[in-house]
C-alpha positions as semicolon CSV with decimal commas, in nm:
position;residue;x (nm);y (nm);z (nm)
1;M;4,563;-0,423;-3,360
2;E;4,590;-0,716;-3,603
3;L;4,766;-1,049;-3,542
4;D;4,856;-1,305;-3,814
5;T;4,804;-1,663;-3,697
6;D;4,875;-1,993;-3,876
7;E;4,699;-2,316;-3,788
8;E;4,944;-2,605;-3,776
9;D;4,835;-2,969;-3,803
10;E;5,054;-3,213;-3,611
11;D;5,035;-3,590;-3,598
12;E;4,908;-3,712;-3,265
13;D;5,112;-3,960;-3,061
14;D;5,026;-4,325;-3,025
15;E;4,939;-4,272;-2,660
16;E;4,648;-4,049;-2,752
17;E;4,458;-4,326;-2,931
18;N;4,326;-4,441;-2,590
19;K;4,143;-4,112;-2,546
20;F;3,772;-4,095;-2,632
21;E;3,595;-3,782;-2,731
22;D;3,227;-3,687;-2,704
23;I;3,100;-3,580;-3,043
24;D;2,808;-3,343;-3,082
25;F;2,625;-3,469;-3,390
26;A;2,413;-3,159;-3,406
27;K;2,719;-2,955;-3,503
28;P;2,881;-2,974;-3,849
29;L;3,195;-3,184;-3,873
30;N;3,524;-2,997;-3,897
31;D;3,688;-3,007;-4,236
32;T;4,024;-3,173;-4,259
33;I;4,153;-2,910;-4,501
34;P;4,393;-2,676;-4,324
35;A;4,255;-2,331;-4,289
36;E;4,433;-2,037;-4,440
37;P;4,589;-1,775;-4,217
38;A;4,320;-1,543;-4,089
39;S;4,342;-1,202;-3,928
40;L;4,181;-1,133;-3,591
41;E;4,065;-0,786;-3,496
42;L;4,061;-0,687;-3,128
43;N;3,825;-0,403;-3,039
44;L;3,927;-0,284;-2,692
45;T;3,686;0,009;-2,698
46;A;3,382;-0,216;-2,722
47;H;3,513;-0,432;-2,439
48;Q;3,563;-0,125;-2,223
49;A;3,209;-0,006;-2,300
50;T;3,058;-0,339;-2,198
51;T;3,254;-0,354;-1,874
52;S;3,191;0,006;-1,770
53;P;3,004;0,012;-1,438
54;G;2,643;0,125;-1,426
55;R;2,606;0,156;-1,802
56;G;2,333;-0,107;-1,849
57;R;2,160;-0,058;-1,517
58;E;1,805;0,072;-1,537
59;R;1,715;0,351;-1,299
60;R;1,366;0,355;-1,153
61;K;1,166;0,674;-1,184
62;P;1,068;0,838;-0,854
63;I;0,696;0,849;-0,787
64;T;0,513;1,180;-0,762
65;K;0,307;1,305;-0,471
66;E;-0,017;1,219;-0,651
67;E;0,111;0,870;-0,727
68;R;0,204;0,818;-0,363
69;E;-0,144;0,927;-0,249
70;R;-0,301;0,690;-0,501
71;R;-0,082;0,406;-0,378
72;I;-0,183;0,472;-0,019
73;Q;-0,551;0,457;-0,115
74;V;-0,498;0,132;-0,305
75;H;-0,304;0,000;-0,006
76;Q;-0,599;0,071;0,223
77;V;-0,855;-0,085;-0,012
78;H;-0,635;-0,392;-0,056
79;L;-0,612;-0,433;0,322
80;L;-0,991;-0,431;0,351
81;C;-1,024;-0,692;0,076
82;L;-0,765;-0,919;0,236
83;L;-0,936;-0,897;0,575
84;C;-1,266;-1,000;0,417
85;H;-1,092;-1,290;0,244
86;I;-0,938;-1,419;0,567
87;S;-1,263;-1,376;0,757
88;R;-1,438;-1,594;0,499
89;R;-1,170;-1,865;0,514
90;N;-1,194;-1,856;0,893
91;R;-1,567;-1,931;0,870
92;W;-1,493;-2,223;0,640
93;C;-1,270;-2,371;0,910
94;N;-1,583;-2,400;1,130
95;D;-1,771;-2,596;0,864
96;T;-1,917;-2,917;1,005
97;K;-1,848;-3,128;0,696
98;V;-1,486;-3,016;0,688
99;Q;-1,427;-3,101;1,052
100;E;-1,603;-3,437;1,017
101;A;-1,375;-3,527;0,726
102;L;-1,060;-3,431;0,918
103;R;-1,143;-3,560;1,266
104;P;-1,078;-3,933;1,193
105;H;-0,712;-3,859;1,109
106;L;-0,638;-3,796;1,479
107;T;-0,595;-4,084;1,716
108;A;-0,753;-4,090;2,059
109;K;-0,409;-4,057;2,216
110;T;-0,336;-3,742;2,017
111;V;-0,671;-3,591;2,113
112;N;-0,598;-3,658;2,480
113;Y;-0,263;-3,487;2,447
114;L;-0,424;-3,187;2,276
115;N;-0,673;-3,147;2,563
116;P;-0,468;-3,173;2,884
117;G;-0,652;-3,212;3,209
118;A;-0,692;-2,929;3,455
119;N;-0,529;-3,141;3,728
120;L;-0,190;-3,106;3,558
121;S;0,051;-2,827;3,640
122;Q;0,125;-2,543;3,400
123;F;0,436;-2,721;3,277
124;G;0,247;-3,050;3,242
125;Q;-0,033;-2,891;3,041
126;A;0,217;-2,720;2,811
127;E;0,414;-3,043;2,755
128;S;0,097;-3,240;2,686
129;L;-0,013;-2,982;2,428
130;K;0,332;-2,991;2,265
131;N;0,322;-3,370;2,237
132;G;-0,022;-3,358;2,080
133;L;0,085;-3,090;1,831
134;K;0,396;-3,288;1,746
135;Q;0,192;-3,599;1,666
136;A;-0,071;-3,404;1,474
137;G;0,198;-3,215;1,282
138;S;0,379;-3,536;1,183
139;M;0,054;-3,685;1,061
140;W;-0,032;-3,371;0,864
141;E;0,314;-3,348;0,711
142;S;0,291;-3,705;0,583
143;K;-0,066;-3,691;0,452
144;F;-0,122;-3,342;0,314
145;E;0,018;-3,281;-0,035
146;I;0,095;-2,936;-0,177
147;R;-0,009;-2,918;-0,543
148;E;-0,096;-2,549;-0,594
149;R;0,054;-2,209;-0,532
150;G;-0,065;-2,007;-0,236
151;L;-0,095;-1,636;-0,166
152;R;0,210;-1,423;-0,232
153;R;0,311;-1,060;-0,218
154;A;0,139;-0,820;-0,458
155;L;0,377;-0,605;-0,665
156;W;0,339;-0,288;-0,870
157;A;0,403;-0,294;-1,244
158;E;0,643;-0,030;-1,374
159;D;0,463;0,002;-1,708
160;P;0,088;-0,039;-1,782
161;A;0,181;-0,231;-2,097
162;Q;0,341;-0,491;-1,872
163;L;-0,006;-0,593;-1,750
164;Q;-0,159;-0,640;-2,094
165;D;0,002;-0,980;-2,152
166;Y;0,014;-1,077;-1,786
167;E;-0,133;-1,416;-1,707
168;P;-0,171;-1,566;-1,360
169;P;0,023;-1,887;-1,294
170;N;-0,142;-2,211;-1,397
171;D;-0,090;-2,364;-1,054
172;M;-0,258;-2,088;-0,855
173;D;-0,497;-2,173;-0,573
174;S;-0,823;-2,308;-0,718
175;C;-1,021;-2,316;-0,392
176;M;-1,288;-2,054;-0,456
177;D;-1,592;-2,160;-0,255
178;R;-1,695;-2,370;0,042
179;K;-1,763;-2,676;-0,176
180;D;-1,405;-2,677;-0,304
181;F;-1,282;-2,642;0,052
182;Q;-1,485;-2,946;0,157
183;D;-1,350;-3,151;-0,134
184;L;-0,991;-3,061;-0,050
185;A;-1,052;-3,163;0,310
186;K;-1,136;-3,512;0,185
187;K;-0,845;-3,531;-0,062
188;L;-0,590;-3,368;0,175
189;Q;-0,427;-3,169;-0,102
190;G;-0,414;-2,811;-0,226
191;S;-0,201;-2,505;-0,168
192;R;-0,002;-2,456;0,148
193;D;-0,247;-2,184;0,250
194;V;-0,530;-2,434;0,230
195;G;-0,312;-2,676;0,425
196;A;-0,280;-2,431;0,715
197;Q;-0,653;-2,357;0,704
198;L;-0,745;-2,726;0,708
199;Y;-0,501;-2,782;0,992
200;C;-0,679;-2,509;1,187
201;A;-1,010;-2,686;1,121
202;L;-0,850;-3,013;1,234
203;L;-0,744;-2,865;1,569
204;R;-1,083;-2,703;1,620
205;S;-1,251;-3,037;1,554
206;A;-1,042;-3,185;1,837
207;G;-1,158;-2,919;2,083
208;V;-0,843;-2,704;2,069
209;R;-0,888;-2,328;2,078
210;A;-0,709;-2,235;1,756
211;R;-0,666;-1,913;1,560
212;L;-0,621;-1,877;1,187
213;V;-0,326;-1,638;1,138
214;C;-0,242;-1,465;0,811
215;S;0,038;-1,232;0,710
216;L;-0,139;-0,982;0,483
217;Q;0,038;-0,912;0,154
218;P;-0,103;-0,576;0,034
219;L;0,038;-0,357;-0,239
220;S;0,309;-0,140;-0,088
221;F;0,297;0,240;-0,095
222;L;0,676;0,283;-0,069
223;P;0,873;0,384;-0,380
224;S;1,149;0,137;-0,285
225;A;0,917;-0,164;-0,300
226;P;1,024;-0,435;-0,549
227;P;0,844;-0,405;-0,885
228;L;0,670;-0,677;-1,078
229;P;0,936;-0,875;-1,269
230;K;0,928;-0,830;-1,641
231;P;0,838;-1,140;-1,845
232;K;1,135;-1,313;-1,999
233;K;1,141;-1,317;-2,376
234;S;1,172;-1,682;-2,475
235;A;1,370;-1,736;-2,792
236;T;1,136;-1,983;-2,958
237;T;1,269;-2,166;-3,261
238;P;1,029;-2,242;-3,547
239;K;0,925;-2,605;-3,577
240;S;1,047;-2,629;-3,934
241;S;1,402;-2,529;-3,840
242;Q;1,402;-2,777;-3,553
243;K;1,303;-3,061;-3,788
244;E;1,577;-2,967;-4,033
245;R;1,840;-2,967;-3,758
246;A;1,722;-3,307;-3,634
247;R;1,732;-3,448;-3,991
248;D;2,089;-3,322;-4,047
249;A;2,206;-3,467;-3,716
250;L;2,055;-3,807;-3,803
251;A;2,226;-3,809;-4,145
252;K;2,565;-3,734;-3,990
253;Y;2,511;-4,008;-3,733
254;E;2,437;-4,266;-4,006
255;A;2,745;-4,160;-4,202
256;L;2,961;-4,199;-3,893
257;A;2,817;-4,547;-3,825
258;E;2,894;-4,661;-4,182
259;S;3,253;-4,541;-4,155
260;A;3,294;-4,731;-3,828
261;S;3,161;-5,060;-3,977
262;A;3,406;-5,037;-4,268
263;A;3,707;-5,019;-4,039
264;S;4,011;-5,253;-4,104
265;P;4,056;-5,588;-3,913
266;S;4,374;-5,454;-3,757
267;S;4,181;-5,184;-3,592
268;S;3,927;-5,438;-3,462
269;A;4,210;-5,663;-3,341
270;T;4,367;-5,370;-3,166
271;A;4,035;-5,310;-2,999
272;R;4,018;-5,677;-2,890
273;R;4,370;-5,658;-2,755
274;R;4,255;-5,377;-2,527
275;L;4,028;-5,619;-2,342
276;G;4,330;-5,734;-2,138
277;H;4,327;-6,109;-2,227
278;P;4,615;-6,260;-2,435
279;N;4,378;-6,478;-2,640
280;A;4,117;-6,210;-2,676
281;T;4,199;-6,171;-3,042
282;A;4,095;-6,532;-3,108
283;Y;3,740;-6,462;-3,021
284;S;3,505;-6,313;-3,271
285;F;3,247;-6,073;-3,144
286;T;2,930;-6,004;-3,328
287;P;2,826;-5,645;-3,263
288;V;2,479;-5,637;-3,120
289;P;2,298;-5,304;-3,122
290;S;2,202;-5,183;-2,779
291;P;1,830;-5,155;-2,711
292;P;1,690;-4,804;-2,730
293;R;1,676;-4,620;-2,401
294;Q;1,325;-4,578;-2,275
295;N;1,218;-4,260;-2,106
296;R;1,111;-4,333;-1,751
297;A;0,795;-4,170;-1,636
298;F;0,812;-4,035;-1,283
299;D;0,486;-3,971;-1,104
300;T;0,630;-3,708;-0,874
301;P;0,453;-3,377;-0,820
302;V;0,605;-3,068;-0,972
303;K;0,796;-2,868;-0,716
304;I;0,637;-2,528;-0,664
305;R;0,881;-2,246;-0,603
306;E;0,745;-2,027;-0,325
307;S;0,873;-1,824;-0,037
308;P;1,035;-2,042;0,232
309;Y;0,822;-1,859;0,488
310;P;0,448;-1,912;0,534
311;V;0,163;-1,670;0,475
312;Y;-0,093;-1,869;0,675
313;W;-0,034;-2,052;0,999
314;V;-0,215;-2,137;1,322
315;E;-0,204;-2,013;1,681
316;V;-0,314;-2,239;1,967
317;L;-0,390;-2,136;2,322
318;D;-0,158;-2,271;2,590
319;V;-0,420;-2,294;2,863
320;G;-0,164;-2,350;3,136
321;H;0,025;-2,027;3,069
322;Q;-0,271;-1,840;2,910
323;K;-0,058;-1,760;2,608
324;W;-0,105;-1,796;2,233
325;Q;0,167;-1,997;2,057
326;P;0,229;-2,031;1,678
327;V;0,216;-2,367;1,499
328;D;0,309;-2,438;1,136
329;P;0,319;-2,802;1,017
330;V;0,315;-2,714;0,646
331;V;0,611;-2,486;0,567
332;L;0,841;-2,438;0,867
333;H;0,734;-2,754;1,053
334;T;0,783;-2,581;1,385
335;F;0,588;-2,452;1,683
336;W;0,649;-2,223;1,981
337;K;0,893;-2,009;1,775
338;P;0,724;-1,678;1,681
339;K;1,040;-1,503;1,558
340;A;1,099;-1,771;1,294
341;F;0,805;-1,658;1,080
342;E;0,942;-1,325;0,958
343;P;1,097;-1,348;0,608
344;P;1,414;-1,153;0,524
345;I;1,397;-0,823;0,341
346;T;1,536;-0,991;0,028
347;D;1,228;-1,212;-0,004
348;K;1,025;-1,057;-0,288
349;E;0,729;-1,294;-0,250
350;N;0,662;-1,247;0,121
351;C;0,667;-0,938;0,342
352;L;0,559;-0,935;0,705
353;S;0,386;-0,603;0,769
354;Y;0,037;-0,693;0,900
355;V;-0,030;-1,017;1,091
356;V;-0,393;-1,072;1,188
357;A;-0,525;-1,365;1,393
358;F;-0,891;-1,474;1,359
359;E;-1,066;-1,679;1,625
360;A;-1,350;-1,922;1,573
361;D;-1,615;-1,663;1,669
362;G;-1,501;-1,425;1,391
363;T;-1,314;-1,177;1,611
364;A;-0,964;-1,073;1,509
365;R;-0,657;-0,910;1,659
366;D;-0,344;-0,749;1,518
367;V;-0,050;-0,958;1,644
368;T;0,226;-0,817;1,421
369;R;0,445;-0,721;1,717
370;R;0,468;-1,086;1,822
371;Y;0,635;-1,194;1,498
372;A;0,831;-0,886;1,386
373;K;1,191;-0,878;1,504
374;A;1,221;-0,499;1,461
375;Y;0,865;-0,369;1,466
376;T;0,950;-0,012;1,565
377;A;1,259;0,025;1,348
378;K;1,155;-0,153;1,027
379;T;0,805;-0,302;1,019
380;R;0,630;0,020;1,123
381;R;0,752;0,192;0,805
382;L;0,563;-0,058;0,590
383;R;0,228;0,010;0,758
384;V;-0,039;0,270;0,700
385;E;0,032;0,427;1,041
386;N;0,356;0,566;0,900
387;A;0,204;0,678;0,569
388;L;-0,073;0,905;0,701
389;E;-0,105;1,131;1,001
390;D;-0,429;0,960;1,097
391;G;-0,318;0,622;0,967
392;G;-0,315;0,471;1,314
393;H;-0,669;0,591;1,377
394;W;-0,782;0,445;1,042
395;W;-0,630;0,103;1,117
396;R;-0,781;0,093;1,467
397;K;-1,118;0,185;1,318
398;V;-1,089;-0,105;1,073
399;M;-0,988;-0,354;1,342
400;N;-1,277;-0,239;1,562
401;L;-1,505;-0,414;1,313
402;Y;-1,359;-0,744;1,435
403;R;-1,320;-0,648;1,800
404;P;-1,491;-0,877;2,055
405;K;-1,786;-0,737;2,244
406;R;-1,629;-0,807;2,581
407;H;-1,266;-0,753;2,678
408;T;-1,170;-1,068;2,869
409;D;-0,880;-1,134;3,102
410;L;-0,706;-1,329;2,825
411;D;-0,723;-1,022;2,601
412;Q;-0,571;-0,810;2,876
413;I;-0,288;-1,060;2,920
414;E;-0,219;-1,056;2,547
415;D;-0,221;-0,675;2,536
416;T;0,038;-0,668;2,812
417;E;0,246;-0,929;2,631
418;L;0,249;-0,741;2,300
419;A;0,328;-0,410;2,471
420;G;0,617;-0,578;2,650
421;V;0,751;-0,722;2,325
422;E;0,753;-0,375;2,170
423;A;0,914;-0,219;2,478
424;R;1,191;-0,483;2,488
425;E;1,287;-0,426;2,127
426;P;1,662;-0,366;2,117
427;M;1,830;-0,057;1,983
428;P;1,873;-0,057;1,603
429;R;2,213;-0,148;1,465
430;N;2,171;0,024;1,131
431;V;2,203;0,403;1,102
432;Q;1,911;0,420;0,858
433;D;1,678;0,254;1,110
434;F;1,715;0,550;1,347
435;K;1,537;0,782;1,105
436;D;1,190;0,869;1,241
437;H;1,239;0,617;1,521
438;P;0,987;0,687;1,801
439;V;1,235;0,608;2,082
440;F;1,587;0,692;1,960
441;A;1,732;0,967;1,740
442;L;2,059;1,070;1,578
443;E;2,172;1,427;1,526
444;R;2,207;1,370;1,153
445;H;1,836;1,282;1,128
446;L;1,706;1,589;1,310
447;R;1,483;1,808;1,094
448;R;1,529;2,179;1,035
449;H;1,309;2,270;1,330
450;E;1,432;2,003;1,575
451;V;1,705;2,046;1,835
452;L;1,836;1,856;2,134
453;V;1,780;1,988;2,483
454;P;2,092;2,129;2,649
455;G;2,277;1,860;2,838
456;A;2,107;1,567;2,665
457;T;2,265;1,240;2,776
458;P;2,346;0,992;2,496
459;S;2,208;0,642;2,535
460;G;2,474;0,474;2,322
461;T;2,677;0,497;2,006
462;V;2,652;0,352;1,658
463;A;2,918;0,320;1,389
464;T;2,851;0,452;1,040
465;G;3,069;0,181;0,889
466;S;3,358;-0,051;0,954
467;R;3,596;0,245;0,973
468;G;3,351;0,530;1,021
469;P;3,329;0,746;1,332
470;L;3,091;0,668;1,615
471;E;2,771;0,870;1,643
472;R;2,590;0,932;1,968
473;I;2,236;0,802;2,012
474;F;1,986;1,017;2,202
475;R;1,636;0,959;2,329
476;R;1,349;1,097;2,125
477;K;1,211;1,260;2,440
478;D;1,521;1,484;2,446
479;V;1,430;1,632;2,106
480;R;1,245;1,964;2,108
481;I;1,063;2,159;1,839
482;A;1,218;2,498;1,762
483;K;1,041;2,776;1,574
484;S;1,115;3,128;1,466
485;A;0,980;3,426;1,659
486;D;0,717;3,486;1,390
487;K;0,596;3,125;1,407
488;W;0,568;3,143;1,785
489;Y;0,380;3,472;1,752
490;R;0,124;3,304;1,525
491;L;0,076;3,046;1,799
492;G;0,009;3,319;2,054
493;R;0,353;3,319;2,214
494;E;0,645;3,559;2,213
495;V;1,014;3,509;2,280
496;K;1,136;3,613;2,621
497;P;1,383;3,903;2,636
498;N;1,755;3,827;2,608
499;E;1,702;3,468;2,493
500;I;1,981;3,309;2,289
501;P;1,864;3,116;1,980
502;V;1,919;2,743;2,002
503;K;1,965;2,716;1,627
504;W;2,008;2,931;1,317
505;L;1,852;2,838;0,987
506;P;2,063;2,933;0,685
507;K;1,937;3,216;0,472
508;R;1,760;3,104;0,155
509;A;1,600;3,285;-0,136
510;R;1,234;3,360;-0,079
511;P;0,973;3,449;-0,342
512;K;0,786;3,773;-0,328
513;N;0,538;3,747;-0,041
514;S;0,220;3,934;0,032
515;R;0,227;4,276;0,190
516;Y;0,162;4,124;0,532
517;D;0,494;3,936;0,522
518;E;0,711;4,218;0,390
519;E;0,810;4,326;0,739
520;D;0,917;3,977;0,841
521;A;1,111;3,930;0,520
522;H;1,292;4,260;0,579
523;V;1,393;4,154;0,928
524;E;1,521;3,817;0,808
525;D;1,726;3,978;0,532
526;E;1,917;4,185;0,787
527;V;2,065;3,881;0,959
528;V;2,262;3,585;0,839
529;G;1,975;3,342;0,892
530;T;1,659;3,282;1,091
531;P;1,697;3,232;1,468
532;L;1,496;2,950;1,626
533;Y;1,371;2,921;1,983
534;T;1,216;2,639;2,181
535;E;0,888;2,662;2,370
536;D;1,075;2,698;2,698
537;Q;1,217;3,027;2,569
538;T;0,873;3,176;2,501
539;E;0,577;3,301;2,701
540;L;0,212;3,376;2,629
541;Y;0,162;3,690;2,425
542;E;-0,036;3,962;2,602
543;P;-0,167;4,224;2,355
544;P;-0,208;4,589;2,456
545;P;-0,550;4,657;2,616
546;V;-0,836;4,866;2,480
547;R;-0,829;5,224;2,612
548;N;-1,112;5,476;2,583
549;G;-1,294;5,250;2,338
550;R;-1,002;5,253;2,095
551;V;-0,881;4,917;1,964
552;P;-0,503;4,883;1,904
553;K;-0,418;4,821;1,538
554;N;-0,111;4,746;1,332
555;K;0,011;4,957;1,043
556;F;-0,230;4,778;0,807
557;G;-0,533;4,883;1,013
558;N;-0,620;4,538;1,152
559;I;-0,530;4,328;1,454
560;E;-0,375;3,980;1,466
561;V;-0,594;3,726;1,643
562;Y;-0,436;3,390;1,555
563;V;-0,554;3,227;1,879
564;P;-0,841;3,326;2,112
565;H;-0,619;3,463;2,392
566;M;-0,472;3,723;2,153
567;V;-0,793;3,930;2,184
568;P;-0,698;4,245;2,381
569;R;-0,821;4,289;2,735
570;G;-1,146;4,486;2,733
571;A;-1,241;4,381;2,378
572;V;-1,463;4,120;2,218
573;H;-1,440;3,929;1,892
574;I;-1,766;3,947;1,695
575;V;-1,790;3,707;1,403
576;H;-2,077;3,795;1,169
577;E;-2,114;3,901;0,809
578;H;-2,289;4,227;0,914
579;A;-2,049;4,310;1,199
580;T;-1,847;4,564;1,000
581;R;-2,164;4,735;0,871
582;A;-2,310;4,752;1,222
583;A;-1,993;4,915;1,357
584;L;-2,003;5,172;1,079
585;I;-2,370;5,250;1,148
586;L;-2,297;5,306;1,517
587;G;-1,975;5,492;1,446
588;V;-1,768;5,295;1,699
589;D;-1,401;5,211;1,663
590;Y;-1,327;4,860;1,541
591;A;-1,046;4,657;1,380
592;P;-1,079;4,366;1,135
593;A;-0,953;4,044;1,292
594;L;-0,664;3,881;1,102
595;T;-0,693;3,511;1,187
596;G;-0,442;3,359;0,941
597;F;-0,314;3,336;0,586
598;E;-0,406;3,131;0,282
599;F;-0,116;3,035;0,058
600;K;-0,182;2,972;-0,309
601;G;0,113;2,941;-0,541
602;R;0,361;3,074;-0,282
603;Q;0,153;3,390;-0,237
604;G;0,006;3,459;0,106
605;T;-0,339;3,615;0,135
606;A;-0,466;3,751;0,466
607;V;-0,781;3,595;0,608
608;L;-1,006;3,849;0,789
609;H;-1,272;3,690;1,007
610;G;-1,496;3,919;1,213
611;I;-1,407;4,241;1,398
612;I;-1,263;4,342;1,735
613;V;-1,452;4,614;1,926
614;A;-1,457;4,740;2,280
615;S;-1,664;4,525;2,513
616;E;-1,898;4,816;2,602
617;F;-2,019;4,825;2,240
618;D;-2,084;4,452;2,220
619;E;-2,457;4,460;2,300
620;A;-2,528;4,757;2,073
621;I;-2,350;4,605;1,777
622;R;-2,532;4,275;1,821
623;D;-2,867;4,457;1,831
624;V;-2,783;4,637;1,509
625;I;-2,679;4,306;1,355
626;N;-3,016;4,159;1,450
627;G;-3,192;4,463;1,304
628;L;-2,997;4,432;0,981
629;G;-3,095;4,068;0,971
630;D;-3,462;4,158;1,011
631;V;-3,439;4,416;0,733
632;Q;-3,269;4,165;0,507
633;Q;-3,538;3,910;0,585
634;E;-3,810;4,162;0,498
635;L;-3,641;4,242;0,169
636;E;-3,618;3,871;0,091
637;D;-3,987;3,822;0,173
638;E;-4,081;4,118;-0,048
639;R;-3,880;3,977;-0,335
640;K;-4,053;3,639;-0,302
641;R;-4,393;3,814;-0,287
642;L;-4,326;4,002;-0,611
643;V;-4,216;3,682;-0,783
644;A;-4,536;3,505;-0,671
645;L;-4,755;3,795;-0,790
646;R;-4,582;3,794;-1,125
647;M;-4,650;3,423;-1,167
648;W;-5,016;3,465;-1,069
649;R;-5,052;3,751;-1,315
650;K;-4,904;3,532;-1,587
651;L;-5,151;3,252;-1,507
652;L;-5,454;3,481;-1,503
653;M;-5,358;3,641;-1,832
654;G;-5,323;3,297;-1,986
655;L;-5,669;3,197;-1,861
656;R;-5,819;3,517;-2,002
657;I;-5,656;3,451;-2,338
658;R;-5,788;3,095;-2,336
659;E;-6,141;3,212;-2,254
660;R;-6,137;3,467;-2,535
661;I;-6,013;3,206;-2,786
662;W;-6,287;2,957;-2,700
663;S;-6,570;3,207;-2,683
664;G;-6,856;3,108;-2,916
665;V;-6,750;2,738;-2,930
666;D;-6,999;2,477;-2,808
667;E;-6,919;2,246;-2,517
668;E;-6,886;1,927;-2,722
669;E;-6,629;2,075;-2,957
670;R;-6,433;2,214;-2,662
671;R;-6,419;1,870;-2,491
672;E;-6,301;1,712;-2,816
673;A;-6,026;1,972;-2,846
674;D;-5,922;1,909;-2,486
675;R;-5,895;1,534;-2,549
676;Q;-5,688;1,597;-2,859
677;A;-5,464;1,833;-2,663
678;E;-5,413;1,571;-2,391
679;L;-5,327;1,311;-2,654
680;D;-5,077;1,545;-2,818
681;A;-4,923;1,621;-2,478
682;A;-4,885;1,249;-2,403
683;M;-4,713;1,192;-2,736
684;A;-4,485;1,488;-2,677
685;N;-4,387;1,355;-2,335
686;A;-4,308;1,016;-2,488
687;D;-4,076;1,183;-2,738
688;G;-3,907;1,394;-2,472
689;E;-4,054;1,716;-2,601
690;S;-4,223;2,001;-2,417
691;D;-4,546;1,946;-2,225
692;A;-4,710;2,256;-2,369
693;T;-4,988;2,209;-2,624
694;D;-5,038;2,408;-2,936
695;E;-5,297;2,635;-2,782
696;F;-5,051;2,741;-2,507
697;D;-4,756;2,798;-2,739
698;M;-4,805;3,171;-2,708
699;V;-4,549;3,349;-2,491
700;V;-4,670;3,621;-2,260
701;N;-4,417;3,900;-2,229
702;D;-4,427;4,053;-1,883
703;E;-4,250;4,364;-2,000
704;D;-4,513;4,434;-2,272
705;D;-4,823;4,497;-2,059
706;D;-5,013;4,683;-2,332
707;M;-5,022;4,404;-2,591
708;A;-5,100;4,103;-2,367
709;G;-5,003;3,837;-2,618
710;G;-5,149;4,016;-2,919
711;F;-5,488;4,103;-2,760
712;L;-5,593;4,436;-2,616
713;V;-5,634;4,455;-2,241
714;D;-5,979;4,568;-2,120
């Protein structure tokens, strides 16, 4: 579509001469010549392409199984490194020089408040401690200055090339050793992490039992974790072009000033008349240039953009109530509010997943449940316990390194408190939070082999949206594991007669299995799907007994022994490499024991481990096994004896050859040759060559007994 437009120039009214306009001197002045009609082209297709939803959005690639395992390992190593870092900072808080530098900042009144007397009641001791912390926090807020960036969340880079030009921020924490920590204690400045650590040292210097608390920020193992932001490409302008633009702007400004000075007197009189005085035109004003504006220098610190939630803070012991309470005079400026420390999920620089508190003696405790608002529903998914089957055991093993030697009454009180906080956690409000929840479950989140018990009572309902239907919430204890009859059989159980399946799995295409699974596949193909049964619908499998020394076998000639109680009554399971050979020697009936399957590339291979024989043949077979072992040992000893004799024969033949070579040579010449041979051997060893000398370079062939290295045998 094309539109013809004409630009029309109209004379402005007299009322518009009072209007002032800001002129950008960096831009070229508009020409006064009327422009010719121009044609505009509207491209609606391009506009539609730019406004199409999801066109410019980058999709993140899903991580593979190997990448997830690697991330979990990095996550574990990062946790160990962070714990070592916090443990070291905690030791710095006990430094004598640091505490001596901080102690004078507290008044005697504040110290008395921080150490309430035992004669006060529980409420009085708590109020006294609060007053002392309030005074100490106000002092610390006014004196400590944040000038560096503290610890923040570690993020994964989407592309390795993104890390090539990565540079850490210039204002990162520069406190690297104890000496720097002591200097910052005197200057009262540093990062906010150092501020919390120095505040912990301040309270410890006043006799307060204080913990150094840190929210660990390890690399996440989840694929949905926020990535490292890509560096912004700054459009830098060359210096030469900047100078040219500045020169052009200055020239236009001078031209405009000259045109203004050459204005007519009527225009200046009109300007004087605007002053509002009737005789204003009688005065003559001499234009005085205004002084150049000077740039004011502000000595204010640069504001550091960080997460509005702290990474380090302090816990103090409320002696009256025997309870640990959080204190943060650096970031939140609050105390006694543990739920205020958790950042929102939108905070990319801070994530509360592990909170560890270190005491002055170096012991530590995991106190994440005290600060997480939804530990079971949300926080638990970010931890290693949810990533690995034995993740909880691994984390407990790590924390045992910092466990106190004695479990005191205060530790027992804190354990009860944290367990109560987890038990009082409310029901999730989001449908996604019910997935893998240890207490509650939704029917939509049940796995293929999970069912609800008959008559399960719902504990509540949750809406899937503003207009969505309500879904019933059940307890996780009402969820049962259901398996097929074959799976229960491999666990040593069989389905009771006339049991109705609790669930049917839909039929799906199966690859070609091994010959041991052909029967099961044939049975499953005859029905619509696979029936599942719960453990309550099964009973222990009792195999048919051994009769007249004959072991019952399947059509493949073996017997399934997946669990120990599947051994038939009157039979024994003998596990030995010579068991089958012993049974064949005795001529007794036996059956190979099928103990499981190994799956490689979707192909199942039977695992045979030992044999099943009648119990009356047990002693005889074991005696034969022992005899076969003795025979094998004798054969092994004979083989070693022959090898030793062959080596001795080789040595003796070499000595005989040497004696024949040196026959008729005097003793002095022989010793000189030996010294030369030793020297040659030393030089050969230095060069990495063989240790053999020239006189032993002959090779004795064991198979050629008649020649003996070129000499006749006597």
